[in-house]
A tleap script that builds the chain and sets N, CA, C and O, in Angstrom:
source leaprc.protein.ff14SB
mol = sequence {
  NMET GLN LEU GLY GLY TYR LEU ILE VAL ALA
  PHE SER VAL PHE ASP LEU ILE GLY VAL GLY
  LEU GLN HIE LEU LEU VAL GLY SER ALA VAL
  THR GLY VAL ILE LEU GLY LEU ALA ALA GLN
  PRO VAL LEU SER ASN LEU PHE ALA GLY LEU
  VAL LEU LEU PHE SER ARG PRO TYR VAL THR
  GLY GLU ARG VAL ARG VAL MET SER GLY ALA
  LEU ASN GLY PRO LEU THR GLY THR VAL VAL
  SER ALA GLY LEU LEU TYR THR MET LEU GLU
  THR ASP ASP GLY PRO LEU ASN ILE PRO ASN
  SER ALA LEU MET ALA SER ALA VAL GLY PRO
  ALA THR GLU GLU GLU GLU ALA LYS PRO ASP
  GLU ALA GLU PRO GLU THR GLN GLY ALA ALA
  ALA GLY ALA ILE GLY ALA VAL CASP
}
set mol.1.N position { -23.982 -70.421 28.692 }
set mol.1.CA position { -23.894 -70.426 30.065 }
set mol.1.C position { -22.708 -69.579 30.593 }
set mol.1.O position { -22.797 -68.881 31.603 }
set mol.2.N position { -21.617 -69.691 29.854 }
set mol.2.CA position { -20.376 -68.965 30.244 }
set mol.2.C position { -20.605 -67.469 30.101 }
set mol.2.O position { -20.224 -66.690 30.975 }
set mol.3.N position { -21.248 -67.056 28.963 }
set mol.3.CA position { -21.436 -65.701 28.733 }
set mol.3.C position { -22.459 -65.078 29.764 }
set mol.3.O position { -22.321 -63.929 30.183 }
set mol.4.N position { -23.478 -65.897 30.140 }
set mol.4.CA position { -24.406 -65.372 31.147 }
set mol.4.C position { -23.718 -65.178 32.487 }
set mol.4.O position { -24.018 -64.253 33.242 }
set mol.5.N position { -22.748 -66.116 32.768 }
set mol.5.CA position { -21.967 -65.960 34.053 }
set mol.5.C position { -21.141 -64.676 34.040 }
set mol.5.O position { -21.097 -63.942 35.028 }
set mol.6.N position { -20.499 -64.422 32.928 }
set mol.6.CA position { -19.670 -63.205 32.792 }
set mol.6.C position { -20.550 -61.979 32.918 }
set mol.6.O position { -20.151 -60.997 33.545 }
set mol.7.N position { -21.725 -62.014 32.342 }
set mol.7.CA position { -22.676 -60.768 32.470 }
set mol.7.C position { -23.061 -60.507 33.927 }
set mol.7.O position { -23.121 -59.372 34.400 }
set mol.8.N position { -23.332 -61.691 34.647 }
set mol.8.CA position { -23.803 -61.518 36.010 }
set mol.8.C position { -22.607 -60.977 36.836 }
set mol.8.O position { -22.789 -60.097 37.677 }
set mol.9.N position { -21.453 -61.475 36.607 }
set mol.9.CA position { -20.233 -60.956 37.314 }
set mol.9.C position { -19.966 -59.499 37.010 }
set mol.9.O position { -19.698 -58.727 37.930 }
set mol.10.N position { -20.029 -59.092 35.745 }
set mol.10.CA position { -19.854 -57.765 35.321 }
set mol.10.C position { -20.853 -56.735 35.943 }
set mol.10.O position { -20.483 -55.656 36.405 }
set mol.11.N position { -22.193 -57.174 35.915 }
set mol.11.CA position { -23.186 -56.338 36.534 }
set mol.11.C position { -22.945 -56.258 38.125 }
set mol.11.O position { -23.136 -55.206 38.736 }
set mol.12.N position { -22.564 -57.304 38.677 }
set mol.12.CA position { -22.344 -57.280 40.112 }
set mol.12.C position { -21.199 -56.321 40.433 }
set mol.12.O position { -21.316 -55.511 41.353 }
set mol.13.N position { -20.084 -56.402 39.681 }
set mol.13.CA position { -18.968 -55.492 39.892 }
set mol.13.C position { -19.381 -54.013 39.695 }
set mol.13.O position { -19.007 -53.158 40.498 }
set mol.14.N position { -20.125 -53.726 38.662 }
set mol.14.CA position { -20.595 -52.381 38.358 }
set mol.14.C position { -21.516 -51.849 39.515 }
set mol.14.O position { -21.500 -50.666 39.853 }
set mol.15.N position { -22.302 -52.777 40.089 }
set mol.15.CA position { -23.185 -52.388 41.174 }
set mol.15.C position { -22.414 -52.089 42.428 }
set mol.15.O position { -22.722 -51.135 43.141 }
set mol.16.N position { -21.379 -52.925 42.713 }
set mol.16.CA position { -20.467 -52.653 43.837 }
set mol.16.C position { -19.710 -51.336 43.768 }
set mol.16.O position { -19.443 -50.673 44.770 }
set mol.17.N position { -19.373 -50.991 42.503 }
set mol.17.CA position { -18.511 -49.736 42.240 }
set mol.17.C position { -19.529 -48.532 42.379 }
set mol.17.O position { -19.117 -47.427 42.732 }
set mol.18.N position { -20.854 -48.758 42.100 }
set mol.18.CA position { -21.772 -47.670 42.221 }
set mol.18.C position { -22.180 -47.120 40.844 }
set mol.18.O position { -22.784 -46.051 40.755 }
set mol.19.N position { -21.844 -47.865 39.762 }
set mol.19.CA position { -22.285 -47.501 38.424 }
set mol.19.C position { -23.591 -48.154 38.126 }
set mol.19.O position { -23.712 -49.378 38.098 }
set mol.20.N position { -24.637 -47.261 37.890 }
set mol.20.CA position { -25.952 -47.861 37.613 }
set mol.20.C position { -26.135 -48.382 36.194 }
set mol.20.O position { -25.337 -48.052 35.316 }
set mol.21.N position { -27.169 -49.191 35.946 }
set mol.21.CA position { -27.420 -49.728 34.694 }
set mol.21.C position { -27.780 -48.624 33.654 }
set mol.21.O position { -27.467 -48.737 32.469 }
set mol.22.N position { -28.451 -47.555 34.154 }
set mol.22.CA position { -28.881 -46.459 33.287 }
set mol.22.C position { -27.561 -45.779 32.702 }
set mol.22.O position { -27.478 -45.493 31.508 }
set mol.23.N position { -26.618 -45.558 33.541 }
set mol.23.CA position { -25.367 -44.999 33.041 }
set mol.23.C position { -24.644 -45.837 32.035 }
set mol.23.O position { -24.052 -45.320 31.088 }
set mol.24.N position { -24.688 -47.072 32.225 }
set mol.24.CA position { -24.107 -48.060 31.186 }
set mol.24.C position { -24.801 -47.953 29.945 }
set mol.24.O position { -24.154 -47.865 28.902 }
set mol.25.N position { -26.181 -47.950 29.943 }
set mol.25.CA position { -26.920 -47.906 28.748 }
set mol.25.C position { -26.733 -46.554 27.945 }
set mol.25.O position { -26.636 -46.545 26.718 }
set mol.26.N position { -26.692 -45.475 28.685 }
set mol.26.CA position { -26.508 -44.150 28.030 }
set mol.26.C position { -25.046 -44.131 27.478 }
set mol.26.O position { -24.839 -43.679 26.352 }
set mol.27.N position { -24.127 -44.568 28.179 }
set mol.27.CA position { -22.732 -44.593 27.734 }
set mol.27.C position { -22.482 -45.441 26.409 }
set mol.27.O position { -21.771 -45.066 25.478 }
set mol.28.N position { -23.151 -46.594 26.471 }
set mol.28.CA position { -23.051 -47.456 25.281 }
set mol.28.C position { -23.829 -46.828 24.135 }
set mol.28.O position { -23.333 -46.924 23.013 }
set mol.29.N position { -24.963 -46.210 24.279 }
set mol.29.CA position { -25.652 -45.546 23.241 }
set mol.29.C position { -24.876 -44.406 22.626 }
set mol.29.O position { -24.864 -44.278 21.402 }
set mol.30.N position { -24.233 -43.578 23.409 }
set mol.30.CA position { -23.370 -42.518 22.924 }
set mol.30.C position { -22.152 -43.046 22.180 }
set mol.30.O position { -21.767 -42.505 21.144 }
set mol.31.N position { -21.553 -44.094 22.706 }
set mol.31.CA position { -20.413 -44.681 22.037 }
set mol.31.C position { -20.826 -45.314 20.725 }
set mol.31.O position { -20.076 -45.257 19.751 }
set mol.32.N position { -22.031 -45.932 20.678 }
set mol.32.CA position { -22.537 -46.565 19.370 }
set mol.32.C position { -22.727 -45.441 18.355 }
set mol.32.O position { -22.353 -45.608 17.194 }
set mol.33.N position { -23.319 -44.253 18.771 }
set mol.33.CA position { -23.525 -43.165 17.765 }
set mol.33.C position { -22.227 -42.633 17.252 }
set mol.33.O position { -22.110 -42.343 16.062 }
set mol.34.N position { -21.204 -42.488 18.141 }
set mol.34.CA position { -19.921 -41.868 17.729 }
set mol.34.C position { -19.196 -42.841 16.797 }
set mol.34.O position { -18.646 -42.410 15.783 }
set mol.35.N position { -19.179 -44.151 17.112 }
set mol.35.CA position { -18.562 -45.148 16.242 }
set mol.35.C position { -19.370 -45.328 14.854 }
set mol.35.O position { -18.780 -45.550 13.797 }
set mol.36.N position { -20.692 -45.217 14.947 }
set mol.36.CA position { -21.446 -45.224 13.668 }
set mol.36.C position { -21.146 -44.062 12.737 }
set mol.36.O position { -21.036 -44.231 11.523 }
set mol.37.N position { -21.009 -42.833 13.349 }
set mol.37.CA position { -20.628 -41.719 12.482 }
set mol.37.C position { -19.204 -41.737 11.981 }
set mol.37.O position { -18.896 -41.222 10.906 }
set mol.38.N position { -18.335 -42.343 12.783 }
set mol.38.CA position { -16.894 -42.410 12.346 }
set mol.38.C position { -16.754 -43.453 11.307 }
set mol.38.O position { -15.911 -43.304 10.422 }
set mol.39.N position { -17.534 -44.522 11.347 }
set mol.39.CA position { -17.390 -45.628 10.416 }
set mol.39.C position { -18.211 -45.506 9.172 }
set mol.39.O position { -18.194 -46.382 8.307 }
set mol.40.N position { -18.958 -44.374 9.079 }
set mol.40.CA position { -19.877 -44.304 7.920 }
set mol.40.C position { -19.172 -44.294 6.529 }
set mol.40.O position { -19.669 -44.964 5.624 }
set mol.41.N position { -18.054 -43.578 6.313 }
set mol.41.CA position { -17.403 -43.698 4.940 }
set mol.41.C position { -16.907 -45.106 4.701 }
set mol.41.O position { -17.056 -45.621 3.593 }
set mol.42.N position { -16.314 -45.758 5.711 }
set mol.42.CA position { -15.720 -47.160 5.471 }
set mol.42.C position { -16.921 -48.035 5.145 }
set mol.42.O position { -16.839 -48.761 4.154 }
set mol.43.N position { -18.061 -48.038 5.902 }
set mol.43.CA position { -19.147 -48.874 5.655 }
set mol.43.C position { -19.836 -48.658 4.303 }
set mol.43.O position { -20.334 -49.578 3.655 }
set mol.44.N position { -19.827 -47.349 3.919 }
set mol.44.CA position { -20.437 -47.111 2.570 }
set mol.44.C position { -19.631 -47.704 1.432 }
set mol.44.O position { -20.165 -48.245 0.463 }
set mol.45.N position { -18.274 -47.573 1.598 }
set mol.45.CA position { -17.391 -48.163 0.601 }
set mol.45.C position { -17.475 -49.784 0.670 }
set mol.45.O position { -17.438 -50.463 -0.356 }
set mol.46.N position { -17.580 -50.287 1.838 }
set mol.46.CA position { -17.731 -51.736 2.000 }
set mol.46.C position { -18.999 -52.184 1.340 }
set mol.46.O position { -18.956 -53.116 0.536 }
set mol.47.N position { -20.148 -51.567 1.634 }
set mol.47.CA position { -21.348 -52.022 1.029 }
set mol.47.C position { -21.434 -51.834 -0.464 }
set mol.47.O position { -22.001 -52.673 -1.164 }
set mol.48.N position { -20.868 -50.722 -0.974 }
set mol.48.CA position { -20.812 -50.495 -2.338 }
set mol.48.C position { -19.827 -51.536 -3.054 }
set mol.48.O position { -20.061 -51.987 -4.175 }
set mol.49.N position { -18.750 -51.857 -2.325 }
set mol.49.CA position { -17.899 -52.888 -2.856 }
set mol.49.C position { -18.545 -54.247 -3.023 }
set mol.49.O position { -18.301 -54.965 -3.994 }
set mol.50.N position { -19.414 -54.595 -2.005 }
set mol.50.CA position { -20.207 -55.805 -2.074 }
set mol.50.C position { -21.160 -55.840 -3.282 }
set mol.50.O position { -21.290 -56.846 -3.980 }
set mol.51.N position { -21.808 -54.706 -3.489 }
set mol.51.CA position { -22.761 -54.583 -4.612 }
set mol.51.C position { -22.027 -54.683 -5.929 }
set mol.51.O position { -22.498 -55.348 -6.851 }
set mol.52.N position { -20.849 -54.015 -6.036 }
set mol.52.CA position { -20.130 -54.072 -7.294 }
set mol.52.C position { -19.497 -55.477 -7.545 }
set mol.52.O position { -19.349 -55.882 -8.698 }
set mol.53.N position { -19.138 -56.189 -6.501 }
set mol.53.CA position { -18.566 -57.504 -6.723 }
set mol.53.C position { -19.692 -58.521 -7.129 }
set mol.53.O position { -19.449 -59.428 -7.924 }
set mol.54.N position { -20.877 -58.355 -6.587 }
set mol.54.CA position { -21.957 -59.221 -6.994 }
set mol.54.C position { -22.588 -58.879 -8.338 }
set mol.54.O position { -22.996 -59.778 -9.073 }
set mol.55.N position { -22.675 -57.557 -8.678 }
set mol.55.CA position { -23.242 -57.169 -9.963 }
set mol.55.C position { -22.285 -57.265 -11.112 }
set mol.55.O position { -22.700 -57.450 -12.256 }
set mol.56.N position { -20.949 -57.136 -10.816 }
set mol.56.CA position { -19.910 -57.283 -11.856 }
set mol.56.C position { -20.131 -56.438 -13.017 }
set mol.56.O position { -20.290 -56.971 -14.115 }
set mol.57.N position { -20.160 -55.132 -12.885 }
set mol.57.CA position { -20.233 -54.230 -14.087 }
set mol.57.C position { -18.906 -54.248 -14.798 }
set mol.57.O position { -18.869 -53.940 -15.989 }
set mol.58.N position { -17.904 -54.561 -14.200 }
set mol.58.CA position { -16.526 -54.645 -14.870 }
set mol.58.C position { -15.782 -55.863 -14.133 }
set mol.58.O position { -16.118 -56.346 -13.052 }
set mol.59.N position { -14.729 -56.252 -14.919 }
set mol.59.CA position { -13.884 -57.317 -14.403 }
set mol.59.C position { -12.447 -56.886 -14.418 }
set mol.59.O position { -12.144 -55.921 -15.120 }
set mol.60.N position { -11.565 -57.483 -13.736 }
set mol.60.CA position { -10.196 -57.149 -13.730 }
set mol.60.C position { -9.617 -57.416 -15.065 }
set mol.60.O position { -9.801 -58.476 -15.663 }
set mol.61.N position { -8.893 -56.405 -15.530 }
set mol.61.CA position { -8.234 -56.535 -16.886 }
set mol.61.C position { -9.070 -55.785 -17.944 }
set mol.61.O position { -8.571 -55.555 -19.046 }
set mol.62.N position { -10.316 -55.401 -17.646 }
set mol.62.CA position { -11.118 -54.747 -18.643 }
set mol.62.C position { -10.839 -53.318 -18.699 }
set mol.62.O position { -10.577 -52.685 -17.676 }
set mol.63.N position { -10.888 -52.741 -19.950 }
set mol.63.CA position { -10.708 -51.333 -20.079 }
set mol.63.C position { -12.051 -50.618 -20.005 }
set mol.63.O position { -12.965 -50.896 -20.781 }
set mol.64.N position { -12.150 -49.684 -19.047 }
set mol.64.CA position { -13.409 -49.070 -18.731 }
set mol.64.C position { -13.388 -47.517 -18.855 }
set mol.64.O position { -12.329 -46.891 -18.847 }
set mol.65.N position { -14.592 -46.934 -18.968 }
set mol.65.CA position { -14.748 -45.439 -18.970 }
set mol.65.C position { -15.636 -45.119 -17.768 }
set mol.65.O position { -16.750 -45.636 -17.674 }
set mol.66.N position { -15.168 -44.289 -16.861 }
set mol.66.CA position { -15.893 -43.875 -15.755 }
set mol.66.C position { -16.384 -42.362 -15.901 }
set mol.66.O position { -15.595 -41.418 -15.950 }
set mol.67.N position { -17.683 -42.239 -15.961 }
set mol.67.CA position { -18.232 -40.843 -16.209 }
set mol.67.C position { -18.757 -40.308 -14.866 }
set mol.67.O position { -19.792 -40.760 -14.377 }
set mol.68.N position { -18.033 -39.337 -14.275 }
set mol.68.CA position { -18.458 -38.741 -12.998 }
set mol.68.C position { -17.817 -37.376 -12.826 }
set mol.68.O position { -16.608 -37.210 -12.990 }
set mol.69.N position { -18.646 -36.414 -12.494 }
set mol.69.CA position { -18.107 -35.060 -12.265 }
set mol.69.C position { -17.451 -35.041 -10.935 }
set mol.69.O position { -16.548 -34.232 -10.724 }
set mol.70.N position { -17.868 -35.927 -9.968 }
set mol.70.CA position { -17.155 -35.934 -8.626 }
set mol.70.C position { -15.704 -36.435 -8.758 }
set mol.70.O position { -14.847 -36.075 -7.952 }
set mol.71.N position { -15.444 -37.243 -9.747 }
set mol.71.CA position { -14.181 -37.785 -9.991 }
set mol.71.C position { -13.313 -36.973 -10.961 }
set mol.71.O position { -12.301 -37.461 -11.462 }
set mol.72.N position { -13.720 -35.745 -11.210 }
set mol.72.CA position { -13.032 -34.826 -12.127 }
set mol.72.C position { -13.130 -35.289 -13.562 }
set mol.72.O position { -12.120 -35.450 -14.246 }
set mol.73.N position { -14.359 -35.501 -14.015 }
set mol.73.CA position { -14.561 -35.764 -15.413 }
set mol.73.C position { -14.424 -37.294 -15.838 }
set mol.73.O position { -14.175 -38.179 -15.020 }
set mol.74.N position { -14.595 -37.499 -17.086 }
set mol.74.CA position { -14.408 -38.920 -17.547 }
set mol.74.C position { -13.041 -39.446 -17.436 }
set mol.74.O position { -12.073 -38.826 -17.877 }
set mol.75.N position { -12.947 -40.669 -16.806 }
set mol.75.CA position { -11.644 -41.330 -16.676 }
set mol.75.C position { -11.682 -42.632 -17.508 }
set mol.75.O position { -12.680 -43.354 -17.499 }
set mol.76.N position { -10.629 -42.903 -18.193 }
set mol.76.CA position { -10.454 -44.086 -18.921 }
set mol.76.C position { -9.285 -44.849 -18.508 }
set mol.76.O position { -8.206 -44.266 -18.400 }
set mol.77.N position { -9.395 -46.169 -18.251 }
set mol.77.CA position { -8.288 -46.933 -17.776 }
set mol.77.C position { -8.577 -48.395 -17.684 }
set mol.77.O position { -9.682 -48.821 -18.020 }
set mol.78.N position { -7.644 -49.175 -17.246 }
set mol.78.CA position { -7.811 -50.664 -17.180 }
set mol.78.C position { -7.956 -51.006 -15.640 }
set mol.78.O position { -7.203 -50.521 -14.795 }
set mol.79.N position { -8.926 -51.830 -15.364 }
set mol.79.CA position { -9.229 -52.262 -13.948 }
set mol.79.C position { -8.067 -53.185 -13.579 }
set mol.79.O position { -7.895 -54.242 -14.186 }
set mol.80.N position { -7.251 -52.775 -12.559 }
set mol.80.CA position { -6.151 -53.591 -12.044 }
set mol.80.C position { -6.659 -54.555 -10.981 }
set mol.80.O position { -6.405 -55.759 -11.017 }
set mol.81.N position { -7.414 -53.951 -9.998 }
set mol.81.CA position { -7.990 -54.793 -8.941 }
set mol.81.C position { -9.314 -54.232 -8.516 }
set mol.81.O position { -9.531 -53.027 -8.637 }
set mol.82.N position { -10.233 -55.077 -8.008 }
set mol.82.CA position { -11.500 -54.606 -7.534 }
set mol.82.C position { -11.647 -55.254 -6.141 }
set mol.82.O position { -11.862 -56.459 -6.012 }
set mol.83.N position { -11.527 -54.440 -5.151 }
set mol.83.CA position { -11.570 -54.864 -3.754 }
set mol.83.C position { -12.878 -54.492 -3.101 }
set mol.83.O position { -13.815 -54.082 -3.786 }
set mol.84.N position { -12.966 -54.631 -1.731 }
set mol.84.CA position { -14.184 -54.312 -1.065 }
set mol.84.C position { -14.225 -52.824 -0.774 }
set mol.84.O position { -15.337 -52.306 -0.663 }
set mol.85.N position { -13.143 -52.085 -0.639 }
set mol.85.CA position { -13.224 -50.711 -0.413 }
set mol.85.C position { -12.794 -49.824 -1.602 }
set mol.85.O position { -13.359 -48.745 -1.785 }
set mol.86.N position { -11.855 -50.235 -2.372 }
set mol.86.CA position { -11.399 -49.447 -3.468 }
set mol.86.C position { -11.253 -50.311 -4.717 }
set mol.86.O position { -11.052 -51.524 -4.655 }
set mol.87.N position { -11.359 -49.649 -5.811 }
set mol.87.CA position { -11.057 -50.307 -7.173 }
set mol.87.C position { -9.882 -49.528 -7.766 }
set mol.87.O position { -9.935 -48.302 -7.864 }
set mol.88.N position { -8.837 -50.227 -8.157 }
set mol.88.CA position { -7.653 -49.673 -8.723 }
set mol.88.C position { -7.767 -49.602 -10.203 }
set mol.88.O position { -8.006 -50.633 -10.832 }
set mol.89.N position { -7.606 -48.408 -10.832 }
set mol.89.CA position { -7.694 -48.216 -12.269 }
set mol.89.C position { -6.325 -47.723 -12.728 }
set mol.89.O position { -5.761 -46.804 -12.134 }
set mol.90.N position { -5.814 -48.308 -13.741 }
set mol.90.CA position { -4.554 -47.927 -14.325 }
set mol.90.C position { -4.880 -46.962 -15.529 }
set mol.90.O position { -5.317 -47.394 -16.596 }
set mol.91.N position { -4.655 -45.711 -15.301 }
set mol.91.CA position { -4.928 -44.639 -16.338 }
set mol.91.C position { -3.641 -44.239 -17.044 }
set mol.91.O position { -2.550 -44.701 -16.712 }
set mol.92.N position { -3.799 -43.404 -17.984 }
set mol.92.CA position { -2.641 -42.897 -18.739 }
set mol.92.C position { -1.686 -42.063 -17.769 }
set mol.92.O position { -0.470 -41.994 -17.945 }
set mol.93.N position { -2.359 -41.447 -16.744 }
set mol.93.CA position { -1.581 -40.575 -15.770 }
set mol.93.C position { -1.008 -41.434 -14.635 }
set mol.93.O position { -0.320 -40.918 -13.755 }
set mol.94.N position { -1.294 -42.760 -14.656 }
set mol.94.CA position { -0.782 -43.603 -13.527 }
set mol.94.C position { -1.944 -44.299 -12.841 }
set mol.94.O position { -3.106 -44.142 -13.217 }
set mol.95.N position { -1.581 -45.101 -11.786 }
set mol.95.CA position { -2.625 -45.858 -11.013 }
set mol.95.C position { -3.418 -44.915 -10.269 }
set mol.95.O position { -2.922 -43.880 -9.824 }
set mol.96.N position { -4.759 -45.259 -10.098 }
set mol.96.CA position { -5.778 -44.471 -9.392 }
set mol.96.C position { -6.637 -45.363 -8.612 }
set mol.96.O position { -7.282 -46.252 -9.167 }
set mol.97.N position { -6.673 -45.160 -7.318 }
set mol.97.CA position { -7.562 -45.884 -6.389 }
set mol.97.C position { -8.889 -45.101 -6.267 }
set mol.97.O position { -8.908 -43.965 -5.793 }
set mol.98.N position { -9.920 -45.689 -6.674 }
set mol.98.CA position { -11.249 -44.979 -6.630 }
set mol.98.C position { -12.103 -45.695 -5.582 }
set mol.98.O position { -12.243 -46.917 -5.619 }
set mol.99.N position { -12.673 -44.930 -4.650 }
set mol.99.CA position { -13.565 -45.499 -3.615 }
set mol.99.C position { -14.728 -46.124 -4.278 }
set mol.99.O position { -15.250 -45.566 -5.243 }
set mol.100.N position { -15.155 -47.227 -3.828 }
set mol.100.CA position { -16.287 -47.941 -4.392 }
set mol.100.C position { -17.618 -47.162 -4.301 }
set mol.100.O position { -18.470 -47.267 -5.183 }
set mol.101.N position { -17.771 -46.404 -3.249 }
set mol.101.CA position { -18.992 -45.567 -3.153 }
set mol.101.C position { -19.010 -44.515 -4.274 }
set mol.101.O position { -20.096 -44.190 -4.752 }
set mol.102.N position { -17.966 -44.011 -4.681 }
set mol.102.CA position { -17.846 -43.063 -5.852 }
set mol.102.C position { -18.184 -43.784 -7.177 }
set mol.102.O position { -18.831 -43.217 -8.057 }
set mol.103.N position { -17.742 -45.012 -7.291 }
set mol.103.CA position { -18.019 -45.786 -8.526 }
set mol.103.C position { -19.473 -46.151 -8.571 }
set mol.103.O position { -20.047 -46.221 -9.658 }
set mol.104.N position { -20.098 -46.388 -7.433 }
set mol.104.CA position { -21.573 -46.695 -7.421 }
set mol.104.C position { -22.310 -45.509 -7.971 }
set mol.104.O position { -23.312 -45.691 -8.661 }
set mol.105.N position { -21.848 -44.250 -7.691 }
set mol.105.CA position { -22.562 -43.013 -8.092 }
set mol.105.C position { -22.147 -42.605 -9.497 }
set mol.105.O position { -22.584 -41.563 -9.985 }
set mol.106.N position { -21.324 -43.392 -10.148 }
set mol.106.CA position { -20.813 -42.996 -11.540 }
set mol.106.C position { -21.371 -43.979 -12.547 }
set mol.106.O position { -21.764 -45.106 -12.246 }
set mol.107.N position { -21.376 -43.455 -13.789 }
set mol.107.CA position { -21.683 -44.348 -14.893 }
set mol.107.C position { -20.391 -45.041 -15.376 }
set mol.107.O position { -19.415 -44.388 -15.746 }
set mol.108.N position { -20.422 -46.325 -15.358 }
set mol.108.CA position { -19.195 -47.143 -15.694 }
set mol.108.C position { -19.578 -47.962 -16.913 }
set mol.108.O position { -20.604 -48.642 -16.935 }
set mol.109.N position { -18.721 -47.879 -17.934 }
set mol.109.CA position { -18.940 -48.740 -19.118 }
set mol.109.C position { -17.632 -49.100 -19.888 }
set mol.109.O position { -16.581 -48.526 -19.604 }
set mol.110.N position { -17.688 -49.940 -20.750 }
set mol.110.CA position { -16.500 -50.388 -21.556 }
set mol.110.C position { -16.015 -49.226 -22.350 }
set mol.110.O position { -16.828 -48.462 -22.870 }
set mol.111.N position { -14.701 -49.051 -22.473 }
set mol.111.CA position { -14.120 -48.046 -23.298 }
set mol.111.C position { -13.810 -48.629 -24.656 }
set mol.111.O position { -13.350 -49.768 -24.742 }
set mol.112.N position { -14.055 -47.857 -25.758 }
set mol.112.CA position { -13.693 -48.308 -27.078 }
set mol.112.C position { -12.528 -47.444 -27.545 }
set mol.112.O position { -12.221 -46.389 -26.991 }
set mol.113.N position { -11.899 -47.959 -28.601 }
set mol.113.CA position { -10.773 -47.217 -29.122 }
set mol.113.C position { -11.185 -45.888 -29.735 }
set mol.113.O position { -10.407 -44.935 -29.674 }
set mol.114.N position { -12.383 -45.777 -30.329 }
set mol.114.CA position { -12.830 -44.494 -30.904 }
set mol.114.C position { -13.060 -43.450 -29.789 }
set mol.114.O position { -12.733 -42.277 -29.972 }
set mol.115.N position { -13.621 -43.869 -28.635 }
set mol.115.CA position { -13.842 -42.904 -27.447 }
set mol.115.C position { -12.539 -42.443 -26.965 }
set mol.115.O position { -12.437 -41.276 -26.587 }
set mol.116.N position { -11.459 -43.289 -26.936 }
set mol.116.CA position { -10.185 -42.886 -26.361 }
set mol.116.C position { -9.500 -41.911 -27.425 }
set mol.116.O position { -8.706 -41.062 -27.018 }
set mol.117.N position { -9.770 -42.013 -28.656 }
set mol.117.CA position { -9.144 -41.223 -29.696 }
set mol.117.C position { -9.751 -39.816 -29.813 }
set mol.117.O position { -9.100 -38.872 -30.259 }
set mol.118.N position { -11.033 -39.713 -29.390 }
set mol.118.CA position { -11.716 -38.439 -29.567 }
set mol.118.C position { -11.166 -37.295 -28.759 }
set mol.118.O position { -10.977 -36.212 -29.314 }
set mol.119.N position { -10.880 -37.478 -27.393 }
set mol.119.CA position { -10.329 -36.365 -26.674 }
set mol.119.C position { -8.976 -35.884 -27.216 }
set mol.119.O position { -8.748 -34.674 -27.176 }
set mol.120.N position { -8.054 -36.727 -27.720 }
set mol.120.CA position { -6.848 -36.322 -28.220 }
set mol.120.C position { -6.961 -35.532 -29.548 }
set mol.120.O position { -6.161 -34.642 -29.835 }
set mol.121.N position { -7.982 -35.896 -30.334 }
set mol.121.CA position { -8.158 -35.100 -31.554 }
set mol.121.C position { -8.886 -33.805 -31.361 }
set mol.121.O position { -8.723 -32.874 -32.150 }
set mol.122.N position { -9.715 -33.724 -30.291 }
set mol.122.CA position { -10.512 -32.509 -30.030 }
set mol.122.C position { -9.705 -31.371 -29.388 }
set mol.122.O position { -10.064 -30.198 -29.490 }
set mol.123.N position { -8.619 -31.748 -28.731 }
set mol.123.CA position { -7.832 -30.690 -28.080 }
set mol.123.C position { -7.234 -29.665 -28.980 }
set mol.123.O position { -7.353 -28.487 -28.645 }
set mol.124.N position { -6.570 -29.981 -30.143 }
set mol.124.CA position { -6.027 -28.985 -30.971 }
set mol.124.C position { -7.087 -28.034 -31.563 }
set mol.124.O position { -6.809 -26.846 -31.724 }
set mol.125.N position { -8.275 -28.522 -31.885 }
set mol.125.CA position { -9.322 -27.741 -32.428 }
set mol.125.C position { -9.796 -26.759 -31.365 }
set mol.125.O position { -10.038 -25.592 -31.675 }
set mol.126.N position { -9.933 -27.205 -30.112 }
set mol.126.CA position { -10.407 -26.351 -29.070 }
set mol.126.C position { -9.376 -25.228 -28.797 }
set mol.126.O position { -9.769 -24.072 -28.643 }
set mol.127.N position { -8.039 -25.557 -28.734 }
set mol.127.CA position { -7.083 -24.572 -28.544 }
set mol.127.C position { -7.013 -23.571 -29.710 }
set mol.127.O position { -6.798 -22.378 -29.500 }
set mol.128.N position { -7.198 -24.075 -30.937 }
set mol.128.CA position { -7.189 -23.146 -32.073 }
set mol.128.C position { -8.379 -22.186 -32.079 }
set mol.128.O position { -8.234 -21.016 -32.434 }
set mol.129.N position { -9.539 -22.676 -31.690 }
set mol.129.CA position { -10.731 -21.805 -31.609 }
set mol.129.C position { -10.537 -20.752 -30.512 }
set mol.129.O position { -10.922 -19.594 -30.675 }
set mol.130.N position { -9.939 -21.169 -29.402 }
set mol.130.CA position { -9.723 -20.180 -28.326 }
set mol.130.C position { -8.680 -19.156 -28.741 }
set mol.130.O position { -8.786 -17.991 -28.358 }
set mol.131.N position { -7.646 -19.564 -29.535 }
set mol.131.CA position { -6.637 -18.614 -29.949 }
set mol.131.C position { -7.224 -17.661 -30.990 }
set mol.131.O position { -6.881 -16.479 -31.012 }
set mol.132.N position { -8.125 -18.179 -31.870 }
set mol.132.CA position { -8.792 -17.326 -32.828 }
set mol.132.C position { -9.690 -16.288 -32.144 }
set mol.132.O position { -9.761 -15.133 -32.563 }
set mol.133.N position { -10.359 -16.722 -31.098 }
set mol.133.CA position { -11.298 -15.813 -30.369 }
set mol.133.C position { -10.484 -14.690 -29.676 }
set mol.133.O position { -10.901 -13.532 -29.640 }
set mol.134.N position { -9.348 -15.063 -29.146 }
set mol.134.CA position { -8.533 -14.030 -28.499 }
set mol.134.C position { -7.916 -13.100 -29.477 }
set mol.134.O position { -7.767 -11.908 -29.210 }
set mol.135.N position { -7.536 -13.654 -30.666 }
set mol.135.CA position { -7.025 -12.772 -31.712 }
set mol.135.C position { -8.032 -11.858 -32.322 }
set mol.135.O position { -7.666 -10.790 -32.813 }
set mol.136.N position { -9.369 -12.251 -32.316 }
set mol.136.CA position { -10.356 -11.381 -32.832 }
set mol.136.C position { -10.691 -10.308 -31.881 }
set mol.136.O position { -11.124 -9.244 -32.323 }
set mol.137.N position { -10.517 -10.502 -30.505 }
set mol.137.CA position { -10.705 -9.448 -29.508 }
set mol.137.C position { -9.644 -8.385 -29.593 }
set mol.137.O position { -9.920 -7.200 -29.408 }
set mol.138.N position { -8.445 -8.803 -29.869 }
set mol.138.CA position { -7.353 -7.866 -29.913 }
set mol.138.C position { -7.503 -7.042 -31.182 }
set mol.138.O position { -6.683 -6.163 -31.448 }
savepdb mol mol.pdb
quit
């Protein structure tokens, strides 16, 4: 009843001022579109966070591997916190806040010790092959 009374008073005041109902509807529609576009990244992270919290592909304290080109390649780290907007991952380079919408688009799985050892072992061979190829050109 009280809300109905406030609406009647508001419409009466707008009518006395000379603002028509059509102008109010158009203004609120434009405002809704602008707010919807501005809130799109936040809402996508929020809904992705809800999906991740319900599906639980990882838990806090678990060591995971995130495979995504958008996140600059494979990342390996320990999940420090999983919130509604971001997931914090403790990597070898330091803490990393990953938006949940990016995690939804990535392949996330448990990291094993063998997988973590492979990149470190592969680097010297890659550098040696590149040095040999440069030496062969000279």
